[in-house]
C-alpha positions in Angstrom: 5.6 4.7 39.1 2.4 4.2 37.2 3.2 3.1 33.6 1.7 5.3 31.0 -0.5 3.5 28.4 1.1 2.4 25.2 0.0 4.1 22.0 -0.3 2.9 18.4 -0.5 5.9 16.1 -2.0 5.3 12.7 -0.5 8.2 10.8 -1.7 9.9 7.6 1.9 11.0 6.8 5.4 9.3 7.0 7.7 10.1 9.9 10.3 11.8 7.6 7.7 14.0 5.9 7.3 17.7 6.7 7.1 18.0 10.5 3.5 18.4 11.5 1.3 17.7 14.5 1.5 14.0 14.0 5.2 13.9 14.8 5.0 16.7 17.4 2.2 15.0 19.4 3.7 11.6 19.4 7.2 12.9 20.3 5.8 14.8 23.3 3.8 11.7 24.4 6.9 9.5 24.1 8.9 12.1 26.1 6.2 11.9 28.8 6.6 8.2 29.2 4.2 6.7 26.8 5.7 4.0 24.5 4.5 5.0 21.0 4.5 3.0 17.8 4.1 5.4 14.8 2.6 3.5 11.8 3.4 5.4 8.6 0.8 6.3 6.1 -1.0 3.3 4.4 -2.7 5.5 1.9 -6.1 7.1 1.1 -6.0 6.6 -2.7 -4.4 4.4 -5.3 -0.9 5.6 -6.2 0.0 7.5 -9.4 3.3 7.6 -11.3 4.2 10.8 -9.4 4.2 8.7 -6.2 7.0 6.4 -7.3 9.6 8.3 -5.2 7.5 7.9 -2.1 7.1 4.1 -2.9 10.9 3.9 -3.2 11.3 5.7 0.1 8.9 3.4 1.8 10.9 0.4 0.7 14.1 2.0 1.9 12.4 2.8 5.2 11.3 -0.8 5.5 14.9 -2.0 5.0 16.2 0.5 7.5 14.4 -1.3 10.3 13.8 -4.9 11.4 10.9 -6.2 9.3 9.9 -2.5 8.9 10.2 -1.6 12.6 12.8 0.8 13.9 13.4 2.8 17.1 13.5 6.5 16.2 14.1 7.8 19.7 13.6 6.7 23.2 10.0 5.3 23.6 9.2 6.1 20.0 9.2 3.4 17.3 8.3 3.8 13.6 6.8 1.1 11.5 7.0 1.4 7.7 4.5 -1.2 6.4 4.6 -2.6 2.8 0.9 -2.9 1.7 -1.1 -3.3 -1.4 -1.8 0.3 -2.3 -5.5 -0.1 -3.1 -7.3 1.2 0.0 -10.8 0.5 -1.2 -10.3 -2.9 -2.8 -11.8 -5.7 -0.7 -9.2 -8.2 -1.7 -6.4 -5.8 -0.9 -8.0 -4.9 2.4 -8.2 -8.5 3.5 -4.6 -9.1 2.5 -3.3 -5.9 4.1 -5.3 -6.5 7.3 -3.8 -10.0 7.6 -0.2 -8.8 7.0 -0.4 -5.7 9.2 -2.2 -7.4 12.1 0.3 -10.3 12.1 3.3 -7.9 11.9 1.9 -5.7 14.7 1.0 -8.6 16.8 4.5 -10.1 16.6 6.1 -6.7 17.3 3.8 -6.0 20.3 4.5 -9.5 21.7 8.2 -8.9 21.4 8.1 -5.5 23.0 5.4 -6.2 25.6 2.8 -3.7 24.3 -0.5 -4.5 26.1 -3.9 -3.2 25.0 -2.6 0.1 23.7 -4.6 3.2 23.0 -5.0 3.8 19.2 -4.6 7.3 18.0 -5.4 7.4 14.3 -5.2 10.2 11.8 -6.5 7.9 9.1 -10.2 7.0 8.7 -9.6 4.4 5.9 -11.2 0.9 5.9 -7.8 -0.5 6.8 -7.4 1.8 9.7 -10.8 0.7 11.0 -9.7 -3.0 10.7 -6.6 -2.2 12.7 -8.6 -0.5 15.4 -10.9 -3.5 15.7 -8.0 -6.0 15.7 -5.9 -4.2 18.3 -8.8 -4.0 20.8 -7.5 -0.7 22.2 -8.1 0.7 25.7 -9.2 3.9 24.0 -9.7 5.0 20.3 -8.9 8.6 19.4 -9.6 9.9 15.9 -7.8 13.2 15.1 -9.5 14.6 12.0 -7.2 17.2 10.6 -8.4 17.4 7.0 -11.4 16.8 4.8 -9.6 13.9 3.1 -12.6 13.1 0.9 -12.1 16.4 -1.0 -8.3 16.2 -1.0 -8.3 14.3 -4.3 -10.7 12.5 -6.6 -9.3 9.1 -5.6 -10.1 9.7 -1.9 -13.8 10.4 -2.2 -14.7 6.8 -1.1 -13.2 7.5 2.3 -16.3 9.3 3.5 -18.2 6.1 4.5 -15.4 4.6 6.6 -14.8 8.1 8.2 -18.5 8.2 9.3 -18.0 4.8 11.0 -14.9 6.0 12.8 -16.7 9.2 14.0 -19.4 6.9 15.5 -17.0 4.3 17.0 -14.1 6.5 18.4 -14.1 7.2 22.1 -12.8 10.7 21.4 -12.8 12.7 18.2 -10.4 15.7 17.9 -10.7 18.1 15.0 -8.6 21.0 13.8 -11.3 23.3 12.3 -14.8 24.5 13.0 -16.1 23.0 9.7 -14.7 19.6 10.6 -16.2 19.9 14.1 -19.7 20.5 12.6 -19.3 17.5 10.3 -18.1 15.2 13.0 -20.8 16.3 15.4 -23.4 14.8 13.1 -22.2 11.4 14.1 -20.7 11.8 17.6 -21.2 13.8 20.8 -17.5 13.3 21.8 -16.0 15.9 19.4 -13.5 18.4 20.6 -11.8 21.3 18.6 -8.0 21.2 18.8 -6.3 23.1 16.0 -2.6 22.2 15.6 -0.4 24.2 17.9 3.1 25.6 17.9 6.2 24.5 19.8 6.2 27.8 21.6 9.2 27.2 23.8 11.5 26.3 20.9 10.4 29.2 18.7 10.6 31.6 21.7 14.1 30.5 22.4 15.2 31.2 18.8 13.3 34.6 18.8 15.1 35.7 22.0 18.6 34.4 20.9 21.3 36.3 19.0 21.9 33.4 16.6 22.5 34.5 13.0 19.9 33.9 10.3 20.4 31.0 7.8 22.9 32.0 5.1 20.5 31.5 2.2 18.0 33.9 3.9 20.5 36.4 5.2 21.8 37.1 1.7 18.3 38.0 0.3 17.3 41.5 -0.5 15.0 43.1 2.1 12.1 43.1 2.8 11.5 39.4 2.9 8.0 38.0 2.6 8.1 34.5 3.8 6.1 31.2 3.7 6.9 27.9 5.4 5.3 24.6 4.5 4.8 22.3 1.5 4.2 23.9 -1.9 1.2 21.7 -2.7 -1.8 22.0 -5.0 -3.6 24.3 -2.5 -1.0 27.0 -2.6 -2.3 29.7 -5.0 0.7 30.1 -7.3 -1.1 32.5 -9.6 -1.9 34.8 -6.7 1.7 34.6 -5.5 3.2 35.3 -8.9 0.8 38.3 -9.4 1.7 39.7 -5.9 5.5 39.2 -6.6 5.1 41.1 -9.9 3.4 44.0 -8.1 6.2 44.1 -5.5 9.5 43.9 -7.4 11.3 45.6 -4.5 10.5 42.6 -2.1 11.9 39.1 -2.0 9.5 36.2 -1.6 11.2 33.3 0.3 9.3 30.0 0.2 10.7 27.4 2.6 9.3 23.9 2.0 9.4 21.0 -0.5 7.7 21.3 -3.9 4.8 18.8 -4.0 3.4 19.9 -7.3 4.6 21.8 -10.5 6.0 25.1 -9.3 7.2 26.4 -12.7 4.9 29.5 -12.4 6.9 30.5 -9.3 10.3 29.6 -10.7 9.7 32.1 -13.5 9.3 35.0 -11.0 12.5 37.0 -10.6 12.0 37.9 -7.0 10.7 34.5 -5.7 13.2 32.2 -4.1 12.3 28.5 -3.6 14.6 27.5 -0.7 13.3 23.9 -0.6 12.7 21.7 2.5 14.9 22.6 5.5 15.5 20.5 8.6 12.7 21.0 11.1 14.9 22.4 13.9 15.9 25.2 11.4 12.4 26.4 10.7 12.2 28.9 13.6 15.4 30.6 12.3 13.8 31.0 8.9 10.6 32.4 10.3 12.6 34.8 12.4 14.1 36.2 9.2 10.8 37.0 7.6 9.4 40.6 7.7 5.9 39.3 6.9 4.5 35.8 6.9 1.9 34.8 4.3 -0.8 32.1 4.0 -1.6 32.2 0.2 -4.1 29.2 0.0 -6.7 28.8 -2.7 -10.3 28.9 -1.6 -11.8 25.4 -2.2 -13.8 22.8 -0.4 -10.7 21.2 1.0 -9.1 24.5 2.3 -12.4 25.4 3.9 -11.6 22.8 6.5 -7.9 23.7 6.9 -6.4 25.4 9.9 -2.9 26.7 8.8 -0.4 25.6 11.5 2.0 28.2 10.2 -0.2 31.0 11.7 1.2 30.4 15.2 4.7 29.9 13.9 4.6 33.4 12.4 3.0 34.9 15.5 5.4 33.5 18.0 8.1 35.5 16.2 6.0 38.6 16.5 5.8 39.2 12.7 2.6 40.3 10.9 0.6 37.9 8.7 -1.3 38.3 5.5 -3.6 35.4 4.4 -6.4 34.6 2.0 -10.0 34.6 3.3 -10.1 31.1 4.6 -13.0 30.2 7.1 -10.4 29.2 9.8 -8.7 32.6 9.3 -12.0 34.3 9.9 -12.6 32.2 13.0 -9.1 32.9 14.2 -9.6 36.7 13.8 -12.9 36.5 15.6 -11.3 34.8 18.5 -8.1 36.9 18.8 -9.1 40.3 17.4 -8.2 40.6 13.7 -4.5 39.6 14.3 -4.2 38.4 10.7 -4.7 40.7 7.6 -7.0 39.2 5.1 -6.9 39.8 1.3 -9.0 38.4 -1.5 -7.0 39.2 -4.7 -3.5 40.2 -5.8 -4.0 43.9 -5.5 -5.5 43.6 -1.9 -2.8 41.0 -1.0 0.1 43.2 -2.1 -1.4 46.3 -0.4 -1.9 44.3 2.8 1.8 43.2 2.7 2.9 46.8 2.2 0.9 48.0 5.2 2.4 45.1 7.3 5.9 46.2 6.4 5.7 49.3 8.5 7.5 48.9 11.8 5.4 47.1 14.4 4.9 48.7 17.8 6.1 46.8 20.9 2.4 46.2 21.9 1.6 44.7 18.5 4.5 42.3 18.8 3.6 41.3 22.4 0.0 40.7 21.3 1.0 38.4 18.5 3.3 36.4 20.8 0.6 36.2 23.4 -1.8 34.7 20.9 0.8 32.1 19.8 1.3 31.2 23.5 -2.4 30.5 23.9 -2.1 28.1 20.9 1.0 26.2 22.2 1.3 22.5 21.9 1.8 22.4 25.7 -1.6 23.8 26.3 -3.3 21.7 23.6 -1.8 18.5 25.0 -2.8 19.3 28.6 -6.4 19.6 27.5 -6.2 16.5 25.4 -4.7 14.5 28.4 -7.6 15.5 30.6 -10.1 14.1 28.1 -8.0 11.0 27.6 -7.8 10.4 31.3 -11.6 10.7 31.6 -12.1 8.3 28.7 -9.8 5.7 30.2 -11.6 6.0 33.5 -14.9 5.3 31.8 -13.4 2.4 29.9 -11.9 0.9 33.1 -15.2 1.0 34.8 -16.8 -0.9 31.8 -13.9 -3.4 31.7 -14.5 -4.4 35.3 -17.7 -6.2 34.1 -16.9 -9.8 33.3 -19.5 -10.0 30.6 -18.1 -7.0 28.7 -14.6 -8.6 29.0 -15.9 -11.9 27.7 -17.6 -10.2 24.7 -14.4 -8.4 23.9 -12.4 -11.7 23.9 -15.0 -13.2 21.5 -14.9 -10.1 19.3 -11.1 -10.3 19.1 -11.2 -14.0 18.3 -13.8 -13.4 15.6 -11.8 -10.5 14.2 -8.8 -12.8 13.8 -10.7 -15.7 12.3 -12.7 -13.5 9.9 -9.8 -12.5 7.6 -8.7 -16.1 7.3 -12.2 -17.2 6.5 -12.6 -14.5 3.9 -9.3 -15.4 2.2 -10.2 -19.1 2.1 -13.7 -18.3 0.8 -12.2 -16.0 -1.9 -9.7 -18.6 -2.9 -12.4 -21.3 -3.0 -14.6 -19.1 -5.2 -11.8 -18.2 -7.6 -10.6 -21.7 -8.0 -13.8 -23.8 -8.0 -16.4 -21.3 -9.3 -14.5 -19.4 -12.0 -12.2 -20.2 -14.9 -9.1 -18.6 -13.2 -7.4 -22.0 -12.9 -7.7 -22.6 -16.7 -6.4 -19.1 -17.3 -3.4 -19.9 -15.1 -3.0 -23.3 -16.8 -3.1 -22.0 -20.4 0.7 -21.7 -20.7 1.0 -25.4 -20.1 -1.0 -26.3 -23.3 0.8 -26.5 -26.6 -0.6 -27.8 -29.9 0.2 -27.6 -33.6 -1.1 -29.0 -37.0 0.3 -32.5 -37.5 1.8 -32.6 -41.0 4.1 -35.4 -42.2 6.4 -37.0 -39.7 8.6 -40.1 -39.3 6.8 -41.4 -36.3 4.0 -40.9 -33.8 5.3 -40.9 -30.2 2.8 -41.6 -27.4 3.8 -40.9 -23.7 1.5 -42.9 -21.5 2.8 -42.2 -18.0 1.4 -44.7 -15.6 -1.1 -43.0 -13.2 -0.7 -39.7 -15.2 -2.8 -36.6 -14.4 -5.7 -38.6 -13.0 -3.7 -40.4 -10.3 -5.3 -43.7 -11.4 -3.7 -46.5 -13.4 -4.5 -46.3 -17.1 -6.1 -42.9 -16.8 -5.7 -41.0 -20.1 -4.0 -43.8 -22.0 -7.1 -44.7 -24.1 -7.7 -41.1 -25.4 -4.0 -40.8 -26.3 -4.1 -44.2 -28.2 -7.2 -42.9 -30.1 -5.3 -39.7 -31.0 -2.3 -41.8 -32.3 -4.6 -44.1 -34.3 -6.3 -41.1 -35.9 -3.0 -39.6 -36.9 -1.8 -43.0 -38.3 -5.0 -43.4 -40.3 -4.6 -39.9 -41.7 -1.3 -40.9 -43.0 0.7 -38.4 -41.0 3.3 -41.0 -40.0 4.0 -44.7 -40.8 5.1 -45.7 -37.3 3.9 -45.5 -33.7 6.2 -45.5 -30.7 4.5 -46.3 -27.4 6.6 -45.2 -24.3 5.7 -46.5 -20.8 7.5 -48.5 -18.2 4.5 -48.5 -15.9 3.3 -51.9 -14.7 -0.1 -52.4 -13.0 -1.6 -55.8 -13.6 0.1 -55.8 -17.1 2.7 -53.7 -18.8 1.0 -50.5 -19.8 2.9 -50.4 -23.1 1.5 -53.9 -24.0 -2.0 -52.9 -23.2 -1.6 -49.8 -25.4 -0.3 -51.9 -28.3 -3.2 -54.2 -28.1 -5.6 -51.3 -28.2 -3.8 -49.8 -31.2 -3.8 -53.1 -33.1 -7.5 -53.5 -32.4 -8.1 -50.2 -34.0 -6.3 -51.2 -37.2 -2.6 -50.2 -36.7 -0.4 -53.1 -37.9 1.7 -54.7 -35.2 4.7 -54.2 -37.5 4.2 -50.4 -37.3 4.4 -50.3 -33.6 7.6 -49.9 -31.5 7.5 -50.4 -27.8 9.6 -48.5 -25.2 9.0 -50.2 -21.8 11.6 -48.7 -19.4 10.6 -45.1 -18.9 8.9 -44.1 -15.6 9.0 -40.3 -16.0 9.0 -37.7 -18.8 12.7 -37.3 -18.7 13.2 -41.1 -19.3 10.4 -41.0 -21.9 12.5 -38.5 -23.9 15.9 -40.2 -23.4 14.7 -43.7 -24.3 12.6 -42.7 -27.2 15.5 -40.6 -28.6 17.6 -43.7 -28.6 15.0 -45.5 -30.7 14.8 -42.4 -33.1 18.5 -42.5 -33.5 18.5 -46.2 -34.3 15.9 -45.6 -37.1 17.3 -42.2 -38.2 13.9 -40.6 -37.5 14.1 -36.9 -36.9 10.5 -35.6 -37.0 7.8 -36.9 -34.6 4.2 -36.1 -33.7 4.1 -36.2 -29.9 0.9 -37.3 -28.1 0.5 -36.8 -24.4 -1.8 -35.0 -22.0 -2.8 -31.5 -23.1 -1.4 -29.8 -20.0 1.7 -32.0 -20.0 2.9 -30.7 -23.4 4.9 -27.7 -22.1 7.1 -29.8 -19.9 7.5 -32.6 -22.5 8.6 -30.1 -25.1 11.0 -28.3 -22.8 12.7 -31.7 -22.0 12.9 -32.6 -25.7 14.6 -29.2 -26.5 17.1 -29.7 -23.7 17.9 -33.4 -24.2 17.4 -33.9 -27.9 17.3 -30.5 -29.6 17.9 -32.0 -33.1 14.5 -33.8 -33.0 11.7 -31.8 -34.6 8.8 -32.3 -32.1 5.2 -31.4 -33.2 2.8 -31.3 -30.2 -0.4 -33.1 -31.1 -2.4 -33.8 -27.8 -5.8 -35.3 -27.9 -8.4 -32.7 -28.8 -10.6 -33.8 -25.8 -9.4 -34.8 -22.3 -12.0 -36.5 -20.1 -10.0 -35.7 -17.0 -9.6 -32.0 -17.8 -13.1 -31.6 -19.2 -14.9 -28.5 -17.7 -17.4 -25.7 -18.4 -16.8 -23.4 -15.4 -14.7 -23.9 -12.3 -12.6 -26.9 -11.6 -12.5 -30.0 -9.4 -10.0 -30.7 -6.7 -8.4 -33.4 -8.8 -8.0 -31.0 -11.7 -6.4 -28.4 -9.4 -4.0 -31.0 -8.2 -3.1 -32.0 -11.8 -2.3 -28.5 -12.8 -0.3 -27.7 -9.7 1.6 -31.0 -10.2 2.6 -29.9 -13.7 4.0 -26.5 -12.5 5.8 -28.2 -9.5 7.2 -30.8 -11.9 8.5 -28.0 -14.3 10.3 -26.4 -11.3 11.7 -29.7 -10.1 12.9 -30.6 -13.6 14.6 -27.2 -13.9 16.4 -27.7 -10.6 17.7 -31.1 -11.8 18.9 -29.6 -15.1 16.5 -31.7 -17.2 15.1 -28.7 -19.0 
């Protein structure tokens, strides 16, 4: 048997969302022998507070699988990626690309996916990055909505969508307006409105199975709607029509995706909520009339209502607002849908539709639905895909094209890494982001009167060189002594280079006018913990309880945390040198400064693990 090409589907919805063409197409392709990876929606706009339930669901979906991957049914796998939800941020895009390409590469390697086709419903920059990184046999963009007009946060998608129109091997669209827009950029555009699972709906229509209980109990006639109750459903129109038809029940089957309080207040409107996809045909069968009450807007001008064919396959009449795709549908199939512009016309059209339909009218509706079945749609799509693969195979036989593709793939993998490294370099070495991150390490207070001045030298210290920083700390101690802030100076360092560091520091202090009798040496400590413990012993011997601590400016946080843990009764006042030659900067940082700051944070963590702070 010839193995069917593998498919990576970049979806604009999640797998468990309302069943739409995304799931239908991929399920049918998987049943036909294609292995399909369904990548759930990575977003077309930044999230809002109302999106928190979806974020929680995405995290749950990630945990359901293995690193986000799960097998939903034979040949069909679902990936629930965790991404930074900022689709137009360059930094987020680089990070998301790196994470997704790595995860997809590992999964494809584990499952043996080889140069899949990419079928994307998303035209975002990240989707383009994935297409480039996967190096597909064929790229298909199925444009089902004008996403740029779906919300203010998605307007920036237009530029990447134009690129995808140009680059895709095949472009499928669901409406005539989308076809006209795509045709400006590609000559490979084909009109494929979403279809209907004709066989399943027909089976329910012909069966004697009872209607769902919550529908069966409603007062007749029942005017029905299936689908999400989103912002494009004209609730004002529906409420006005329901008021004009108190004798009818309006049954709305689908999840509330916006505020539906206007409908909840209507006595004869029933919000039945989302129902399992297999039960949808049973609900439609129970409608006397199906409705499409969409608002007229830039977005809905591009919308082909999938529910049209779901109503028609059951042989029931339809009343809809005057959408461009409804006009085109009527022109193609002979005014099979009643169109109404306002509440009076809509209610009048429903009343006319409630008269008993003739057998010929029912047969005509069913025939129209059969022409729009998914089976027919996919047969036509497969022919185009087969032609596209043949063209690509002919191109791939040229060694020079293959070599170029290998180099493109290598370049695409190296580029994100280079961008990340370049970004990190710019942030660390050309901006003050390091000093912003280091700010919590600095602590300083006004000196005031104390029993002693304590200087922590520290051997190689922050500079990594012997004696580095010791002179500026001695100068600070001398200045405090001369100001009369304390009568004694304790110099703590067990470091030995050519000489004991503590002896060198004492010599410097004496040269600057501090009497030798006022200086106490501590010459055993080799780290901050020992500095504190050994100096505390000296303080106890002299009954000194308040000290002025002198050390490196960015070492103060760690030193104070150790003091508070090991000698909490000592009142420690941080008095670092006002200027540090090693940490001196205007903008950016040196590699040595980066190392010094990182060392402090690592040391704090290490001290915490040891219980020293």
